[in-house]
C-alpha positions as CSV (number, residue, x, y, z in Angstrom):
1,S,18.4,62.4,34.0
2,M,16.8,65.8,34.4
3,G,13.3,64.3,34.8
4,N,10.2,66.1,33.7
5,S,12.1,69.5,33.7
6,T,14.2,68.5,30.7
7,S,14.5,71.6,28.4
8,R,13.8,71.5,24.7
9,L,17.4,72.8,24.4
10,Y,19.0,69.9,26.2
11,S,19.4,67.8,23.1
12,A,21.4,70.7,21.6
13,L,23.5,70.9,24.7
14,A,24.1,67.1,24.9
15,K,24.8,66.6,21.2
16,T,28.4,65.5,20.5
17,L,29.7,64.8,17.0
18,N,32.1,61.9,16.4
19,S,35.8,62.4,16.7
20,S,36.3,62.8,13.0
21,A,33.8,65.5,12.6
22,A,36.1,68.5,12.9
23,S,38.5,67.3,10.3
24,Q,35.6,66.9,7.9
25,H,34.4,70.5,8.1
26,R,37.3,72.5,6.8
27,E,34.9,74.5,4.7
28,Y,33.6,76.2,7.9
29,L,37.0,77.6,8.9
30,E,36.0,81.0,7.3
31,Q,32.3,80.7,7.5
32,S,30.1,83.8,7.3
33,D,27.3,82.5,9.6
34,S,24.9,83.6,6.9
35,E,22.7,80.6,7.4
36,Q,19.6,81.1,9.5
37,V,19.8,79.6,13.0
38,D,17.1,79.0,15.5
39,P,17.8,81.4,18.4
40,I,17.9,80.1,21.9
41,D,17.4,81.9,25.2
42,P,20.7,82.3,27.2
43,K,18.8,82.0,30.5
44,E,17.3,78.7,29.4
45,L,20.7,77.4,28.3
46,L,22.2,78.5,31.6
47,Q,19.5,76.6,33.4
48,D,20.3,73.5,31.3
49,C,23.9,73.8,32.2
50,Q,23.1,74.2,35.9
51,A,20.9,71.1,35.8
52,V,23.7,69.0,34.3
53,L,26.1,70.4,37.0
54,Q,23.7,70.0,40.0
55,K,26.0,67.4,41.7
56,R,29.1,69.6,41.4
57,P,30.0,72.4,43.8
58,P,28.5,75.8,43.0
59,R,30.2,78.2,40.6
60,L,33.0,80.3,42.1
61,Q,31.9,84.0,42.4
62,R,34.0,86.8,41.1
63,D,33.3,90.6,41.2
64,F,34.0,93.3,38.7
65,V,36.2,96.2,39.8
66,D,35.2,99.6,38.6
67,L,38.1,101.3,36.9
68,R,36.5,104.5,35.5
69,A,38.6,107.5,36.3
70,D,36.2,110.2,35.1
71,S,32.7,110.6,33.6
72,A,31.3,107.5,32.1
73,S,30.5,107.1,28.4
74,T,27.0,107.6,27.3
75,H,27.2,104.4,25.2
76,R,26.9,100.9,26.4
77,P,30.4,99.4,27.1
78,I,31.9,96.6,25.0
79,R,32.5,93.5,27.2
80,V,35.4,91.4,26.0
81,M,36.2,88.0,27.5
82,Q,39.6,86.2,27.1
83,W,40.0,82.6,28.0
84,N,42.2,79.5,27.4
85,I,39.5,76.9,28.0
86,L,41.8,73.9,28.1
87,A,41.5,71.6,25.1
88,Q,39.6,68.5,26.1
89,A,42.1,66.1,24.4
90,L,45.0,67.8,26.3
91,G,43.2,67.9,29.6
92,E,42.4,64.2,29.5
93,G,45.4,62.9,27.6
94,K,48.6,65.1,27.9
95,D,48.5,67.7,30.6
96,N,48.9,65.5,33.6
97,F,47.0,67.5,36.2
98,I,47.9,65.1,39.0
99,Q,45.6,66.7,41.6
100,C,42.6,66.8,39.4
101,P,40.3,63.8,39.3
102,M,39.6,62.5,35.8
103,E,35.9,62.6,36.8
104,A,36.2,66.4,36.9
105,L,37.4,66.5,33.3
106,K,34.4,64.6,31.7
107,W,33.4,66.6,28.7
108,E,29.7,66.1,29.2
109,E,30.0,68.2,32.4
110,R,33.1,70.3,31.8
111,K,31.5,71.8,28.7
112,C,28.6,72.9,30.8
113,L,31.0,74.6,33.3
114,I,32.6,76.4,30.4
115,L,29.3,77.5,29.0
116,E,28.1,78.6,32.5
117,E,31.1,80.8,32.8
118,I,30.5,82.4,29.4
119,L,26.8,82.8,30.1
120,A,27.4,84.3,33.5
121,Y,29.4,87.3,32.0
122,Q,27.6,87.6,28.7
123,P,30.5,89.0,26.7
124,D,29.9,91.0,23.5
125,I,33.1,89.6,22.2
126,L,34.6,86.2,23.2
127,C,38.2,85.2,22.5
128,L,39.1,81.5,23.2
129,Q,42.2,79.4,22.9
130,E,42.6,75.6,23.0
131,V,39.2,75.1,21.4
132,D,38.9,71.5,20.2
133,H,35.1,71.2,20.3
134,Y,34.2,74.1,18.1
135,F,32.0,72.3,15.5
136,D,30.0,70.2,17.9
137,T,29.6,72.6,20.8
138,F,30.7,76.2,20.6
139,Q,29.7,77.1,17.0
140,P,26.3,75.4,17.1
141,L,25.3,76.9,20.5
142,L,26.9,80.3,20.4
143,S,25.6,81.0,16.9
144,R,22.1,80.4,18.3
145,L,22.9,82.9,21.0
146,G,23.5,85.6,18.3
147,Y,27.3,85.3,17.9
148,Q,29.1,85.3,14.6
149,C,31.8,82.6,15.0
150,T,35.3,82.1,13.5
151,F,37.7,79.3,14.1
152,F,41.3,78.9,13.1
153,P,43.0,75.6,14.1
154,K,46.7,75.0,14.7
155,P,48.3,73.3,11.6
156,W,49.8,70.5,13.8
157,S,47.6,70.4,16.9
158,P,49.0,68.3,19.7
159,C,45.4,67.2,20.3
160,L,45.7,65.0,17.2
161,D,48.3,62.8,19.1
162,V,45.7,61.9,21.6
163,E,43.6,58.8,21.1
164,H,39.8,59.5,20.5
165,N,40.5,63.2,19.9
166,N,37.9,65.6,18.5
167,G,40.1,67.2,15.9
168,P,42.7,70.0,16.2
169,D,42.5,72.8,18.7
170,G,42.8,76.4,17.8
171,C,41.7,79.9,18.4
172,A,38.1,81.0,18.2
173,L,36.5,84.4,18.0
174,F,32.8,85.2,18.6
175,F,31.0,88.6,18.5
176,L,27.4,89.5,18.8
177,K,25.9,90.3,15.4
178,D,23.4,92.8,16.8
179,R,26.2,94.9,18.2
180,F,28.8,94.7,15.5
181,T,29.3,94.4,11.8
182,L,32.3,92.6,10.4
183,T,34.3,94.7,7.9
184,N,37.4,92.6,7.6
185,S,38.7,89.2,8.9
186,V,42.2,87.8,8.6
187,N,43.5,84.4,9.8
188,I,47.2,84.7,10.6
189,R,49.6,81.8,10.8
190,L,52.4,83.3,12.9
191,T,56.0,83.2,11.7
192,A,59.3,83.1,13.6
193,M,62.7,83.7,12.0
194,K,60.8,83.8,8.6
195,L,59.5,80.3,9.2
196,K,55.8,79.4,9.5
197,T,55.0,78.1,13.0
198,N,52.2,76.1,14.6
199,Q,50.7,79.1,16.3
200,V,47.9,81.2,14.9
201,A,45.8,84.3,15.4
202,I,42.5,85.8,14.1
203,A,42.1,89.5,13.6
204,Q,38.7,91.0,12.8
205,T,37.8,94.6,12.1
206,L,34.3,95.4,13.5
207,R,32.1,98.4,13.3
208,C,30.1,99.2,16.5
209,S,26.5,99.6,15.6
210,E,25.8,102.1,18.4
211,T,28.7,104.4,17.8
212,G,29.6,103.7,14.2
213,K,33.2,103.4,15.2
214,L,35.7,100.8,13.8
215,F,38.0,98.8,16.0
216,C,40.1,95.6,15.6
217,I,39.8,92.6,17.8
218,A,42.5,89.9,17.7
219,V,43.0,86.6,19.5
220,T,46.2,84.5,19.6
221,H,48.0,81.7,21.5
222,L,51.8,81.8,21.4
223,K,54.2,78.9,21.8
224,A,54.4,77.3,25.2
225,R,57.3,75.9,27.3
226,T,60.4,77.3,28.9
227,G,63.3,77.6,26.4
228,W,61.1,79.1,23.7
229,E,61.3,82.7,24.8
230,R,63.1,84.0,21.6
231,F,60.6,82.0,19.5
232,R,57.6,83.7,21.3
233,S,59.3,87.1,20.8
234,A,59.6,86.5,17.1
235,Q,55.9,85.4,17.0
236,G,54.9,88.5,18.9
237,C,56.8,90.7,16.4
238,D,55.1,89.1,13.5
239,L,51.7,89.5,15.1
240,L,52.4,93.2,15.9
241,Q,53.5,93.8,12.3
242,N,50.3,92.2,11.0
243,L,48.2,94.3,13.3
244,K,50.0,97.5,12.3
245,N,49.0,96.8,8.7
246,I,45.4,95.9,9.6
247,T,44.9,98.9,11.9
248,Q,46.8,101.3,9.5
249,G,49.3,102.0,12.2
250,A,46.9,102.3,15.1
251,E,44.4,104.5,13.2
252,I,41.9,101.8,14.1
253,P,41.7,101.1,17.8
254,L,42.9,97.6,18.8
255,I,42.1,95.0,21.4
256,I,44.3,91.9,21.6
257,C,43.4,88.9,23.7
258,G,45.7,85.9,24.2
259,D,47.5,83.3,26.1
260,F,51.0,84.5,25.4
261,N,52.7,81.7,27.5
262,A,55.0,84.5,28.7
263,E,55.5,86.2,32.0
264,P,55.7,90.0,32.1
265,T,59.5,89.6,32.4
266,E,59.7,88.1,28.9
267,E,60.8,90.0,25.8
268,V,57.5,89.5,24.0
269,Y,55.7,91.3,26.8
270,K,58.1,94.2,26.5
271,E,57.5,94.3,22.7
272,F,53.8,94.7,23.2
273,S,54.3,97.3,26.0
274,N,56.6,99.4,23.9
275,S,54.9,99.0,20.5
276,S,54.1,102.0,18.3
277,L,50.5,100.8,18.6
278,N,50.5,102.4,22.0
279,L,49.1,99.4,23.9
280,N,48.5,98.9,27.5
281,S,47.6,95.7,29.4
282,A,44.1,96.1,30.9
283,Y,44.7,93.9,33.9
284,K,47.5,96.1,35.1
285,L,44.8,98.6,36.1
286,L,43.7,96.3,38.9
287,S,47.0,96.8,40.7
288,V,47.5,99.6,43.3
289,D,50.0,101.5,41.1
290,G,48.4,100.5,37.8
291,Q,51.8,99.1,36.6
292,S,51.8,95.5,37.8
293,E,50.2,92.5,36.3
294,P,48.1,90.1,38.4
295,P,50.1,87.5,40.4
296,Y,48.7,84.6,38.3
297,T,46.3,83.8,35.5
298,T,47.0,80.1,35.6
299,W,47.7,77.8,38.6
300,K,48.1,74.0,38.3
301,I,50.0,71.1,39.7
302,R,51.9,68.8,37.3
303,P,54.3,65.9,38.0
304,S,57.1,68.5,37.8
305,G,55.5,70.6,40.6
306,E,53.2,73.6,41.1
307,C,52.9,76.0,38.2
308,R,51.7,79.5,39.1
309,H,52.1,82.0,36.3
310,T,50.8,85.2,34.6
311,L,50.4,84.3,30.9
312,D,47.1,85.7,29.8
313,Y,46.5,89.3,28.7
314,I,44.0,91.7,27.2
315,W,46.0,94.5,25.4
316,Y,44.2,97.6,24.2
317,S,44.9,100.9,22.4
318,Q,45.1,103.3,25.4
319,H,44.8,106.4,23.3
320,A,41.4,105.4,21.9
321,L,39.8,103.1,24.5
322,N,39.1,103.2,28.2
323,V,38.8,100.3,30.6
324,N,35.6,100.8,32.5
325,S,35.9,97.7,34.7
326,A,37.7,94.3,34.9
327,L,36.7,91.0,36.5
328,G,38.6,90.2,39.6
329,L,40.6,87.0,39.8
330,L,39.8,84.0,41.9
331,T,41.6,84.0,45.2
332,E,43.9,81.3,46.4
333,E,41.2,80.2,48.8
334,Q,38.6,79.8,46.1
335,I,41.1,77.9,43.8
336,G,41.8,75.5,46.6
337,P,44.9,73.4,47.5
338,N,44.5,71.1,44.4
339,R,44.6,74.1,42.1
340,L,43.1,74.0,38.6
341,P,41.2,72.5,36.8
342,S,38.7,71.2,39.3
343,F,35.1,70.2,39.9
344,N,34.5,74.0,40.5
345,Y,36.4,75.4,37.5
346,P,36.8,73.8,34.1
347,S,40.2,75.2,32.9
348,D,43.8,75.6,34.2
349,H,43.6,79.3,33.1
350,L,41.3,82.0,34.5
351,S,39.0,83.9,32.3
352,L,39.7,87.6,31.9
353,V,36.8,90.0,31.3
354,C,36.9,93.8,30.6
355,D,34.4,96.4,29.8
356,F,35.7,99.0,27.2
357,S,34.4,102.3,26.0
358,F,35.7,104.6,23.3
359,N,37.7,107.5,24.5
360,Q,35.9,110.8,23.7
361,D,39.2,112.5,23.0
362,P,41.1,109.8,21.0
363,D,44.2,112.0,20.3
364,R,44.8,112.7,24.0
365,L,47.6,110.1,24.5
366,L,49.0,109.9,21.0
């Protein structure tokens, strides 16, 4: 109970549809968000989340690292957030986080931890994977915060194998309607060896209201597990080909967010690094030489042992975009000996957040 301080928004936060809801709302998969929604104050929603979480440890603090090499753009940067939030059905039913108490995974509180993280960084564009509570949580709340929302589920989501699931998980893309106008949206079911796969992507071309410039934002989640490296490579090639067509061969700047389920040593990583789209990985810029990825973006303990990997990336057109800053990672001390997820942090993957600006001389690195 939140006593007399209960916010008028709490009913929206607490609302949960029944488990069959998502499967009954296929018509929303390509919704325009044209319906009028009652706006909510992000500060008030954040206070609601913190009230729900008052018995949990405080949020783990992270700092932005300034990466600007020269004079700053006169325009407001574009903040992009990438995050595999951990599907609720998988966290409770399949992932076997043996050091994480089940109490820490309760959706009523975990969703507030997820929302708290998003509200803390206030992204202009939000790219999520493993979203299985889109219709009852993220779309209703984020649309009221001013985001246009798109969801594309996996055709055969593993969430559906879990009892009392909330429908399939998938990728979701959100952007602030007062900053961008949608000019094109494509849902992509990735192929490998000419076969349709269970992995998906969303690619949207947006026009920045302040600068008038077009850019493409894409979100994806490639096939997991060791032994599927060639499969991921084929999926990556398919995604790159789709994005070449959408961006007219990099005429339109591009940002790609995703859980690639691939270390930097994998072929799919090399394909993106060497693509004709002239992509760079934003989080490499945090390293001393600007050439090394972070030591981890996910860290968990399963029955098979400890899993510490770099799998999540924000790729960008380095000839057209600059990375102004990037959010630092959680330290090993902050993560703690039981790793992720935990009472402090809601997912087994860390969120990545970058501030981008348009390059004033876009032909410089072509």
